[in-house]
Every structure is written in structure tokens, then in C-alpha cells.
A tleap script that builds the chain and sets N, CA, C and O, in Angstrom:
source leaprc.protein.ff14SB
mol = sequence {
  NMET SER ALA ARG ILE PHE SER PRO ALA LYS
  THR ALA MET GLN SER GLY LYS ALA LYS THR
  GLY HIE TRP VAL LEU GLU PHE ASP ALA GLU
  LYS PRO LYS LYS ILE ASP PRO LEU MET GLY
  TYR THR SER SER GLY ASP MET ARG SER GLN
  ILE ARG LEU THR PHE GLU THR ARG GLU GLU
  ALA VAL ALA TYR ALA GLU LYS GLU GLY ILE
  ALA PHE ARG VAL GLN GLU PRO LYS GLU ALA
  LYS ARG ARG GLN ILE SER TYR SER ASP ASN
  PHE ARG TYR ASP ARG ARG THR PRO TRP THR
  CHIE
}
set mol.1.N position { -81.025 -85.363 8.396 }
set mol.1.CA position { -82.398 -85.043 8.083 }
set mol.1.C position { -82.952 -84.192 9.231 }
set mol.1.O position { -83.086 -84.662 10.361 }
set mol.2.N position { -83.263 -82.962 8.927 }
set mol.2.CA position { -83.843 -82.069 9.922 }
set mol.2.C position { -85.087 -81.411 9.329 }
set mol.2.O position { -85.282 -81.381 8.113 }
set mol.3.N position { -85.916 -80.890 10.222 }
set mol.3.CA position { -87.174 -80.295 9.783 }
set mol.3.C position { -87.494 -79.106 10.669 }
set mol.3.O position { -86.921 -78.936 11.745 }
set mol.4.N position { -88.418 -78.290 10.195 }
set mol.4.CA position { -88.917 -77.190 11.018 }
set mol.4.C position { -90.418 -77.343 11.162 }
set mol.4.O position { -91.113 -77.766 10.238 }
set mol.5.N position { -90.897 -76.991 12.337 }
set mol.5.CA position { -92.313 -77.057 12.647 }
set mol.5.C position { -92.776 -75.628 12.894 }
set mol.5.O position { -92.204 -74.922 13.724 }
set mol.6.N position { -93.811 -75.203 12.175 }
set mol.6.CA position { -94.281 -73.828 12.295 }
set mol.6.C position { -95.773 -73.751 12.019 }
set mol.6.O position { -96.369 -74.670 11.457 }
set mol.7.N position { -96.354 -72.647 12.422 }
set mol.7.CA position { -97.750 -72.365 12.136 }
set mol.7.C position { -97.769 -71.250 11.089 }
set mol.7.O position { -97.359 -70.130 11.392 }
set mol.8.N position { -98.232 -71.522 9.868 }
set mol.8.CA position { -98.156 -70.515 8.817 }
set mol.8.C position { -99.060 -69.313 9.089 }
set mol.8.O position { -100.142 -69.443 9.661 }
set mol.9.N position { -98.599 -68.168 8.673 }
set mol.9.CA position { -99.378 -66.938 8.804 }
set mol.9.C position { -100.428 -66.889 7.698 }
set mol.9.O position { -100.364 -67.650 6.732 }
set mol.10.N position { -101.379 -66.001 7.849 }
set mol.10.CA position { -102.393 -65.861 6.811 }
set mol.10.C position { -101.755 -65.258 5.564 }
set mol.10.O position { -100.752 -64.550 5.655 }
set mol.11.N position { -102.328 -65.536 4.419 }
set mol.11.CA position { -101.783 -65.004 3.180 }
set mol.11.C position { -102.175 -63.537 3.039 }
set mol.11.O position { -103.038 -63.043 3.765 }
set mol.12.N position { -101.545 -62.857 2.115 }
set mol.12.CA position { -101.851 -61.450 1.884 }
set mol.12.C position { -103.251 -61.263 1.305 }
set mol.12.O position { -103.804 -60.165 1.362 }
set mol.13.N position { -103.819 -62.313 0.755 }
set mol.13.CA position { -105.146 -62.228 0.169 }
set mol.13.C position { -106.251 -62.477 1.188 }
set mol.13.O position { -107.430 -62.389 0.846 }
set mol.14.N position { -105.898 -62.785 2.424 }
set mol.14.CA position { -106.893 -63.050 3.455 }
set mol.14.C position { -107.066 -61.838 4.346 }
set mol.14.O position { -106.092 -61.166 4.685 }
set mol.15.N position { -108.296 -61.557 4.725 }
set mol.15.CA position { -108.524 -60.506 5.700 }
set mol.15.C position { -108.822 -61.115 7.064 }
set mol.15.O position { -108.611 -60.466 8.088 }
set mol.16.N position { -109.309 -62.351 7.091 }
set mol.16.CA position { -109.615 -63.027 8.343 }
set mol.16.C position { -108.546 -64.034 8.689 }
set mol.16.O position { -107.474 -64.058 8.084 }
set mol.17.N position { -108.846 -64.864 9.666 }
set mol.17.CA position { -107.878 -65.854 10.123 }
set mol.17.C position { -108.288 -67.276 9.750 }
set mol.17.O position { -107.847 -68.230 10.392 }
set mol.18.N position { -109.118 -67.431 8.732 }
set mol.18.CA position { -109.531 -68.762 8.305 }
set mol.18.C position { -108.333 -69.511 7.732 }
set mol.18.O position { -107.425 -68.906 7.162 }
set mol.19.N position { -108.341 -70.815 7.888 }
set mol.19.CA position { -107.281 -71.703 7.402 }
set mol.19.C position { -105.925 -71.383 8.023 }
set mol.19.O position { -104.888 -71.643 7.412 }
set mol.20.N position { -105.924 -70.829 9.211 }
set mol.20.CA position { -104.687 -70.639 9.959 }
set mol.20.C position { -104.845 -71.392 11.270 }
set mol.20.O position { -105.937 -71.866 11.584 }
set mol.21.N position { -103.796 -71.503 12.020 }
set mol.21.CA position { -103.874 -72.175 13.301 }
set mol.21.C position { -103.426 -73.621 13.248 }
set mol.21.O position { -103.269 -74.241 14.300 }
set mol.22.N position { -103.214 -74.182 12.073 }
set mol.22.CA position { -102.682 -75.540 12.000 }
set mol.22.C position { -101.151 -75.465 11.985 }
set mol.22.O position { -100.579 -74.390 11.804 }
set mol.23.N position { -100.513 -76.583 12.172 }
set mol.23.CA position { -99.053 -76.641 12.243 }
set mol.23.C position { -98.519 -77.470 11.089 }
set mol.23.O position { -99.144 -78.445 10.672 }
set mol.24.N position { -97.354 -77.078 10.572 }
set mol.24.CA position { -96.766 -77.712 9.399 }
set mol.24.C position { -95.361 -78.198 9.737 }
set mol.24.O position { -94.594 -77.501 10.401 }
set mol.25.N position { -95.038 -79.394 9.274 }
set mol.25.CA position { -93.683 -79.923 9.375 }
set mol.25.C position { -93.102 -79.960 7.978 }
set mol.25.O position { -93.625 -80.653 7.106 }
set mol.26.N position { -92.023 -79.220 7.753 }
set mol.26.CA position { -91.336 -79.191 6.453 }
set mol.26.C position { -89.895 -79.615 6.663 }
set mol.26.O position { -89.250 -79.195 7.624 }
set mol.27.N position { -89.392 -80.449 5.763 }
set mol.27.CA position { -88.007 -80.874 5.831 }
set mol.27.C position { -87.097 -79.802 5.243 }
set mol.27.O position { -87.464 -79.121 4.286 }
set mol.28.N position { -85.912 -79.658 5.820 }
set mol.28.CA position { -84.920 -78.727 5.297 }
set mol.28.C position { -84.262 -79.331 4.061 }
set mol.28.O position { -84.163 -80.551 3.930 }
set mol.29.N position { -83.819 -78.473 3.171 }
set mol.29.CA position { -83.164 -78.931 1.946 }
set mol.29.C position { -81.795 -79.515 2.277 }
set mol.29.O position { -80.995 -78.894 2.978 }
set mol.30.N position { -81.538 -80.710 1.768 }
set mol.30.CA position { -80.245 -81.352 1.981 }
set mol.30.C position { -79.288 -81.075 0.829 }
set mol.30.O position { -78.071 -81.079 1.015 }
set mol.31.N position { -79.830 -80.837 -0.350 }
set mol.31.CA position { -79.029 -80.519 -1.526 }
set mol.31.C position { -79.439 -79.145 -2.030 }
set mol.31.O position { -80.614 -78.789 -1.949 }
set mol.32.N position { -78.502 -78.372 -2.547 }
set mol.32.CA position { -78.895 -77.065 -3.083 }
set mol.32.C position { -79.668 -77.219 -4.398 }
set mol.32.O position { -79.469 -78.176 -5.146 }
set mol.33.N position { -80.532 -76.274 -4.652 }
set mol.33.CA position { -81.278 -76.281 -5.910 }
set mol.33.C position { -80.373 -75.793 -7.026 }
set mol.33.O position { -79.464 -74.998 -6.792 }
set mol.34.N position { -80.618 -76.264 -8.226 }
set mol.34.CA position { -79.823 -75.837 -9.373 }
set mol.34.C position { -80.746 -75.380 -10.492 }
set mol.34.O position { -81.901 -75.799 -10.569 }
set mol.35.N position { -80.238 -74.538 -11.339 }
set mol.35.CA position { -81.023 -73.975 -12.437 }
set mol.35.C position { -80.642 -74.682 -13.726 }
set mol.35.O position { -79.462 -74.795 -14.057 }
set mol.36.N position { -81.644 -75.156 -14.450 }
set mol.36.CA position { -81.435 -75.803 -15.740 }
set mol.36.C position { -80.950 -74.745 -16.724 }
set mol.36.O position { -81.634 -73.740 -16.918 }
set mol.37.N position { -79.783 -74.940 -17.356 }
set mol.37.CA position { -79.254 -73.901 -18.249 }
set mol.37.C position { -80.094 -73.671 -19.508 }
set mol.37.O position { -80.080 -72.568 -20.056 }
set mol.38.N position { -80.820 -74.680 -19.975 }
set mol.38.CA position { -81.599 -74.526 -21.199 }
set mol.38.C position { -82.921 -73.811 -20.964 }
set mol.38.O position { -83.220 -72.821 -21.631 }
set mol.39.N position { -83.706 -74.300 -20.031 }
set mol.39.CA position { -85.048 -73.757 -19.814 }
set mol.39.C position { -85.124 -72.770 -18.649 }
set mol.39.O position { -86.065 -71.981 -18.575 }
set mol.40.N position { -84.156 -72.803 -17.748 }
set mol.40.CA position { -84.165 -71.896 -16.626 }
set mol.40.C position { -85.001 -72.371 -15.457 }
set mol.40.O position { -85.253 -71.609 -14.523 }
set mol.41.N position { -85.440 -73.642 -15.495 }
set mol.41.CA position { -86.225 -74.195 -14.393 }
set mol.41.C position { -85.332 -74.421 -13.186 }
set mol.41.O position { -84.147 -74.725 -13.329 }
set mol.42.N position { -85.899 -74.273 -12.003 }
set mol.42.CA position { -85.191 -74.580 -10.776 }
set mol.42.C position { -85.540 -76.005 -10.389 }
set mol.42.O position { -86.716 -76.364 -10.313 }
set mol.43.N position { -84.518 -76.821 -10.143 }
set mol.43.CA position { -84.777 -78.213 -9.802 }
set mol.43.C position { -83.866 -78.651 -8.663 }
set mol.43.O position { -82.887 -77.986 -8.324 }
set mol.44.N position { -84.222 -79.780 -8.094 }
set mol.44.CA position { -83.449 -80.334 -7.000 }
set mol.44.C position { -83.628 -81.836 -6.993 }
set mol.44.O position { -84.667 -82.341 -7.418 }
set mol.45.N position { -82.638 -82.547 -6.522 }
set mol.45.CA position { -82.732 -83.996 -6.404 }
set mol.45.C position { -83.216 -84.409 -5.025 }
set mol.45.O position { -83.287 -85.600 -4.722 }
set mol.46.N position { -83.540 -83.457 -4.207 }
set mol.46.CA position { -83.963 -83.724 -2.841 }
set mol.46.C position { -85.473 -83.911 -2.806 }
set mol.46.O position { -86.219 -82.945 -2.965 }
set mol.47.N position { -85.931 -85.142 -2.600 }
set mol.47.CA position { -87.370 -85.427 -2.597 }
set mol.47.C position { -88.049 -84.956 -1.318 }
set mol.47.O position { -89.236 -84.628 -1.341 }
set mol.48.N position { -87.328 -84.915 -0.209 }
set mol.48.CA position { -87.955 -84.539 1.060 }
set mol.48.C position { -88.339 -83.071 1.105 }
set mol.48.O position { -89.200 -82.688 1.898 }
set mol.49.N position { -87.727 -82.243 0.280 }
set mol.49.CA position { -88.091 -80.827 0.281 }
set mol.49.C position { -89.507 -80.607 -0.277 }
set mol.49.O position { -90.072 -79.525 -0.121 }
set mol.50.N position { -90.070 -81.615 -0.917 }
set mol.50.CA position { -91.419 -81.510 -1.461 }
set mol.50.C position { -92.492 -81.953 -0.469 }
set mol.50.O position { -93.683 -81.755 -0.711 }
set mol.51.N position { -92.074 -82.550 0.644 }
set mol.51.CA position { -93.034 -83.069 1.625 }
set mol.51.C position { -93.416 -81.971 2.604 }
set mol.51.O position { -92.556 -81.273 3.141 }
set mol.52.N position { -94.719 -81.829 2.828 }
set mol.52.CA position { -95.247 -80.835 3.760 }
set mol.52.C position { -96.388 -81.497 4.528 }
set mol.52.O position { -97.479 -81.688 3.992 }
set mol.53.N position { -96.125 -81.844 5.789 }
set mol.53.CA position { -97.104 -82.524 6.615 }
set mol.53.C position { -97.832 -81.506 7.490 }
set mol.53.O position { -97.204 -80.616 8.064 }
set mol.54.N position { -99.158 -81.636 7.594 }
set mol.54.CA position { -99.929 -80.708 8.421 }
set mol.54.C position { -100.496 -81.455 9.626 }
set mol.54.O position { -100.844 -82.633 9.546 }
set mol.55.N position { -100.577 -80.731 10.746 }
set mol.55.CA position { -101.086 -81.276 11.997 }
set mol.55.C position { -102.020 -80.255 12.620 }
set mol.55.O position { -101.907 -79.055 12.370 }
set mol.56.N position { -102.946 -80.748 13.437 }
set mol.56.CA position { -103.896 -79.864 14.110 }
set mol.56.C position { -103.230 -79.051 15.215 }
set mol.56.O position { -103.543 -77.874 15.396 }
set mol.57.N position { -102.308 -79.676 15.957 }
set mol.57.CA position { -101.673 -78.997 17.081 }
set mol.57.C position { -100.163 -79.106 16.989 }
set mol.57.O position { -99.625 -79.943 16.265 }
set mol.58.N position { -99.491 -78.244 17.737 }
set mol.58.CA position { -98.028 -78.257 17.806 }
set mol.58.C position { -97.546 -79.561 18.434 }
set mol.58.O position { -96.544 -80.125 17.997 }
set mol.59.N position { -98.250 -80.040 19.452 }
set mol.59.CA position { -97.857 -81.251 20.147 }
set mol.59.C position { -97.895 -82.475 19.235 }
set mol.59.O position { -97.041 -83.355 19.343 }
set mol.60.N position { -98.879 -82.534 18.337 }
set mol.60.CA position { -98.955 -83.651 17.390 }
set mol.60.C position { -97.751 -83.643 16.450 }
set mol.60.O position { -97.183 -84.696 16.157 }
set mol.61.N position { -97.364 -82.470 15.982 }
set mol.61.CA position { -96.223 -82.368 15.068 }
set mol.61.C position { -94.931 -82.756 15.776 }
set mol.61.O position { -94.100 -83.463 15.205 }
set mol.62.N position { -94.757 -82.304 17.005 }
set mol.62.CA position { -93.552 -82.642 17.769 }
set mol.62.C position { -93.519 -84.138 18.062 }
set mol.62.O position { -92.466 -84.765 17.949 }
set mol.63.N position { -94.650 -84.712 18.436 }
set mol.63.CA position { -94.717 -86.145 18.731 }
set mol.63.C position { -94.374 -86.973 17.496 }
set mol.63.O position { -93.678 -87.983 17.602 }
set mol.64.N position { -94.856 -86.553 16.325 }
set mol.64.CA position { -94.546 -87.267 15.090 }
set mol.64.C position { -93.046 -87.214 14.801 }
set mol.64.O position { -92.443 -88.233 14.464 }
set mol.65.N position { -92.445 -86.034 14.930 }
set mol.65.CA position { -91.015 -85.895 14.656 }
set mol.65.C position { -90.189 -86.732 15.628 }
set mol.65.O position { -89.209 -87.356 15.223 }
set mol.66.N position { -90.567 -86.754 16.889 }
set mol.66.CA position { -89.834 -87.556 17.869 }
set mol.66.C position { -90.008 -89.047 17.601 }
set mol.66.O position { -89.052 -89.812 17.734 }
set mol.67.N position { -91.210 -89.469 17.228 }
set mol.67.CA position { -91.470 -90.884 16.942 }
set mol.67.C position { -90.661 -91.368 15.746 }
set mol.67.O position { -90.158 -92.492 15.739 }
set mol.68.N position { -90.539 -90.512 14.735 }
set mol.68.CA position { -89.810 -90.884 13.519 }
set mol.68.C position { -88.306 -90.618 13.615 }
set mol.68.O position { -87.562 -90.964 12.697 }
set mol.69.N position { -87.855 -90.015 14.704 }
set mol.69.CA position { -86.424 -89.746 14.877 }
set mol.69.C position { -85.928 -88.592 14.015 }
set mol.69.O position { -84.780 -88.600 13.570 }
set mol.70.N position { -86.767 -87.619 13.781 }
set mol.70.CA position { -86.415 -86.471 12.942 }
set mol.70.C position { -85.951 -85.337 13.847 }
set mol.70.O position { -86.652 -84.958 14.785 }
set mol.71.N position { -84.770 -84.797 13.564 }
set mol.71.CA position { -84.307 -83.612 14.294 }
set mol.71.C position { -85.166 -82.434 13.842 }
set mol.71.O position { -85.380 -82.250 12.644 }
set mol.72.N position { -85.654 -81.647 14.775 }
set mol.72.CA position { -86.580 -80.578 14.409 }
set mol.72.C position { -86.320 -79.338 15.245 }
set mol.72.O position { -85.673 -79.388 16.292 }
set mol.73.N position { -86.843 -78.223 14.750 }
set mol.73.CA position { -86.862 -76.968 15.498 }
set mol.73.C position { -88.263 -76.378 15.341 }
set mol.73.O position { -88.883 -76.486 14.283 }
set mol.74.N position { -88.740 -75.764 16.394 }
set mol.74.CA position { -90.087 -75.212 16.392 }
set mol.74.C position { -89.992 -73.693 16.297 }
set mol.74.O position { -89.281 -73.057 17.075 }
set mol.75.N position { -90.704 -73.125 15.349 }
set mol.75.CA position { -90.791 -71.671 15.212 }
set mol.75.C position { -92.167 -71.244 15.708 }
set mol.75.O position { -93.190 -71.574 15.108 }
set mol.76.N position { -92.174 -70.515 16.798 }
set mol.76.CA position { -93.433 -70.046 17.366 }
set mol.76.C position { -94.009 -68.937 16.486 }
set mol.76.O position { -93.252 -68.120 15.961 }
set mol.77.N position { -95.322 -68.890 16.313 }
set mol.77.CA position { -95.918 -67.830 15.479 }
set mol.77.C position { -95.812 -66.478 16.168 }
set mol.77.O position { -95.906 -66.369 17.390 }
set mol.78.N position { -95.615 -65.453 15.349 }
set mol.78.CA position { -95.569 -64.094 15.878 }
set mol.78.C position { -96.992 -63.553 15.990 }
set mol.78.O position { -97.832 -63.787 15.121 }
set mol.79.N position { -97.238 -62.839 17.054 }
set mol.79.CA position { -98.561 -62.259 17.254 }
set mol.79.C position { -98.683 -60.998 16.388 }
set mol.79.O position { -97.787 -60.154 16.379 }
set mol.80.N position { -99.781 -60.882 15.675 }
set mol.80.CA position { -99.997 -59.727 14.800 }
set mol.80.C position { -100.235 -58.476 15.640 }
set mol.80.O position { -100.957 -58.504 16.636 }
set mol.81.N position { -99.620 -57.392 15.221 }
set mol.81.CA position { -99.829 -56.119 15.906 }
set mol.81.C position { -101.014 -55.416 15.243 }
set mol.81.O position { -100.950 -55.034 14.074 }
set mol.82.N position { -102.061 -55.257 15.986 }
set mol.82.CA position { -103.256 -54.591 15.467 }
set mol.82.C position { -103.259 -53.146 15.942 }
set mol.82.O position { -103.068 -52.870 17.126 }
set mol.83.N position { -103.474 -52.244 15.023 }
set mol.83.CA position { -103.510 -50.828 15.340 }
set mol.83.C position { -104.917 -50.318 15.094 }
set mol.83.O position { -105.452 -50.468 13.995 }
set mol.84.N position { -105.507 -49.728 16.093 }
set mol.84.CA position { -106.854 -49.189 15.937 }
set mol.84.C position { -106.762 -47.825 15.252 }
set mol.84.O position { -106.129 -46.906 15.772 }
set mol.85.N position { -107.381 -47.702 14.111 }
set mol.85.CA position { -107.418 -46.419 13.414 }
set mol.85.C position { -108.875 -46.064 13.135 }
set mol.85.O position { -109.724 -46.938 12.962 }
set mol.86.N position { -109.132 -44.811 13.098 }
set mol.86.CA position { -110.476 -44.338 12.866 }
set mol.86.C position { -110.521 -43.576 11.546 }
set mol.86.O position { -109.631 -42.782 11.242 }
set mol.87.N position { -111.550 -43.826 10.784 }
set mol.87.CA position { -111.702 -43.135 9.502 }
set mol.87.C position { -111.835 -41.631 9.703 }
set mol.87.O position { -111.355 -40.850 8.881 }
set mol.88.N position { -112.478 -41.224 10.780 }
set mol.88.CA position { -112.677 -39.793 11.018 }
set mol.88.C position { -111.367 -39.069 11.326 }
set mol.88.O position { -111.293 -37.848 11.190 }
set mol.89.N position { -110.329 -39.808 11.738 }
set mol.89.CA position { -109.036 -39.175 11.991 }
set mol.89.C position { -108.423 -38.598 10.708 }
set mol.89.O position { -107.559 -37.724 10.779 }
set mol.90.N position { -108.853 -39.068 9.563 }
set mol.90.CA position { -108.351 -38.522 8.305 }
set mol.90.C position { -108.760 -37.061 8.113 }
set mol.90.O position { -108.117 -36.342 7.349 }
set mol.91.N position { -109.812 -36.614 8.790 }
set mol.91.CA position { -110.359 -35.283 8.578 }
set mol.91.C position { -110.173 -34.358 9.783 }
set mol.91.O position { -110.800 -33.301 9.852 }
set mol.92.N position { -109.334 -34.740 10.713 }
set mol.92.CA position { -109.101 -33.915 11.904 }
set mol.92.C position { -108.391 -32.621 11.523 }
set mol.92.O position { -107.563 -32.607 10.612 }
set mol.93.N position { -108.708 -31.554 12.208 }
set mol.93.CA position { -108.076 -30.257 11.908 }
set mol.93.C position { -106.650 -30.188 12.434 }
set mol.93.O position { -105.850 -29.410 11.913 }
set mol.94.N position { -106.307 -30.976 13.449 }
set mol.94.CA position { -104.957 -30.939 14.014 }
set mol.94.C position { -104.120 -32.132 13.539 }
set mol.94.O position { -103.307 -32.672 14.290 }
set mol.95.N position { -104.326 -32.520 12.322 }
set mol.95.CA position { -103.628 -33.661 11.736 }
set mol.95.C position { -102.134 -33.389 11.667 }
set mol.95.O position { -101.720 -32.271 11.357 }
set mol.96.N position { -101.317 -34.403 11.953 }
set mol.96.CA position { -99.860 -34.225 11.945 }
set mol.96.C position { -99.303 -34.034 10.530 }
set mol.96.O position { -98.432 -33.198 10.294 }
set mol.97.N position { -99.826 -34.824 9.611 }
set mol.97.CA position { -99.391 -34.675 8.223 }
set mol.97.C position { -100.499 -34.022 7.430 }
set mol.97.O position { -101.667 -34.350 7.640 }
set mol.98.N position { -100.185 -33.116 6.532 }
set mol.98.CA position { -101.242 -32.392 5.796 }
set mol.98.C position { -102.008 -33.297 4.849 }
set mol.98.O position { -101.492 -34.298 4.353 }
set mol.99.N position { -103.238 -32.920 4.618 }
set mol.99.CA position { -104.080 -33.627 3.654 }
set mol.99.C position { -103.525 -33.374 2.272 }
set mol.99.O position { -103.185 -32.236 1.950 }
set mol.100.N position { -103.422 -34.406 1.438 }
set mol.100.CA position { -102.741 -34.254 0.158 }
set mol.100.C position { -103.669 -34.016 -1.018 }
set mol.100.O position { -103.198 -33.676 -2.103 }
set mol.101.N position { -104.976 -34.184 -0.839 }
set mol.101.CA position { -105.850 -33.916 -1.987 }
set mol.101.C position { -107.134 -33.301 -1.563 }
set mol.101.O position { -107.986 -33.010 -2.403 }
savepdb mol mol.pdb
quit
């Protein structure tokens, strides 16, 4: 039984950072998923793959895993690369790529 601890990134539908910053403990799949030949549903007999525990801090998640004897790995969140762009740069006369319309 092993798990991963990570801080989820914002969804593609978010422009801000709301509902981010918490930490999640998810168990790794112990059995492979299989496809039902009749309906095409994906199923698994592994109940732990459905469990998703959330914590306020990384330390709380690590402490819980150690207390319960769960082997875990921590994935640190990647820092978003922000690029400053200016709307007026679209109309510069020395633009590298030509204006298309």
C-alpha cells in the first residue's frame, strides 16, 4: 500500500488561485483497471483508489501517512511561469511576426 502526496494545480477553468494550496493524499492503484466488454465501463476492484484525503498543510499529510504506516512519496508543486505581455505589443511596428489580419 503506497500513496502520493501532492498539491493540486488550478483547473483550466480557473483564472485565480482559489481552492488551491491544500494537499491531497491519494493511494496508488494496486490492481489494474479493466474494461467491461458489454458496456465499456472502466472498473476496478481496488477500493483504495477511490479514497482522496485532503489536508491543509504538507506536514499534516506526511504525519498522517507516517502514523498510519503508509509508504508515501511527496510531489512538490511546480511554480507557474508568468510571462508579462502587453496588449500594445500587438501593434508595434517592429513586430517579429507579421500581423495576420
